[in-house]
C-alpha positions in Angstrom: 46.0 104.3 -24.1 45.0 101.4 -21.9 44.8 98.0 -23.6 43.0 95.5 -21.2 44.1 92.0 -21.8 42.2 90.3 -19.0 39.0 90.5 -17.0 41.1 91.8 -14.0 42.6 94.6 -16.1 39.2 95.5 -17.5 37.8 95.6 -14.0 40.6 98.0 -12.9 39.7 100.3 -15.8 36.1 100.0 -15.0 36.7 101.4 -11.5 38.4 104.5 -13.0 35.5 105.0 -15.4 33.0 104.6 -12.5 34.9 107.2 -10.5 34.5 109.8 -13.3 31.0 108.5 -14.3 32.1 108.8 -18.0 33.1 106.4 -20.7 36.8 106.2 -21.7 38.6 105.3 -24.9 40.7 102.2 -25.0 43.6 101.7 -27.4 42.2 99.2 -29.8 41.1 100.1 -33.3 39.7 98.4 -36.4 40.7 101.0 -39.0 42.8 98.6 -41.0 40.1 95.9 -41.4 36.5 96.6 -40.4 35.4 94.4 -37.5 38.9 93.1 -36.7 40.0 95.1 -33.7 43.7 95.1 -32.8 46.0 96.5 -30.2 48.3 99.3 -31.2 51.0 96.7 -31.9 48.8 95.2 -34.6 48.2 92.0 -32.6 44.7 90.5 -32.4 42.7 90.9 -29.2 43.3 88.3 -26.5 40.4 89.6 -24.4 37.2 91.4 -25.1 34.1 92.5 -23.2 31.7 93.8 -25.9 28.3 95.0 -25.0 25.5 92.9 -26.6 25.2 93.8 -30.3 28.7 95.3 -30.4 30.8 96.1 -32.3 28.3 97.2 -34.9 30.1 100.1 -36.7 26.9 102.2 -36.4 27.0 104.9 -39.1 30.0 103.2 -40.8 32.7 105.2 -38.9 33.2 103.5 -35.5 36.8 102.5 -35.5 37.7 103.1 -31.8 36.6 101.4 -28.6 35.2 102.9 -25.4 34.5 101.3 -22.0 31.3 102.1 -20.2 30.8 102.3 -16.4 29.4 98.7 -16.5 32.8 97.5 -17.9 31.3 96.7 -21.3 32.8 97.9 -24.6 31.3 99.7 -27.5 32.8 100.7 -30.8 32.7 104.5 -31.2 33.9 107.1 -33.7 37.4 108.1 -32.9 36.6 111.9 -33.0 34.2 111.7 -30.1 35.2 113.2 -26.7 35.9 110.6 -24.0 38.1 110.1 -21.0 41.6 109.0 -21.8 43.3 106.4 -19.6 47.1 105.9 -20.1 48.4 102.3 -20.1 49.3 101.3 -16.5 
């Protein structure tokens, strides 16, 4: 899955999401330590673009990250259906 590490990479992903008019999952998770999102390699985030009030772990089970059409991120339950963007 895509792992945006800069505003430019996030903007490129945003364009893909806008084209489909649907949120997409990103690769980052916080399943090892709540509230500490990491890349699949285990390294800490070097860039983030959270929506206001996020991440909030609503319902206690939001361990994945989605990107909205506005480019902002939200934590989301990993079992939800979202677009998938491969790393590019």
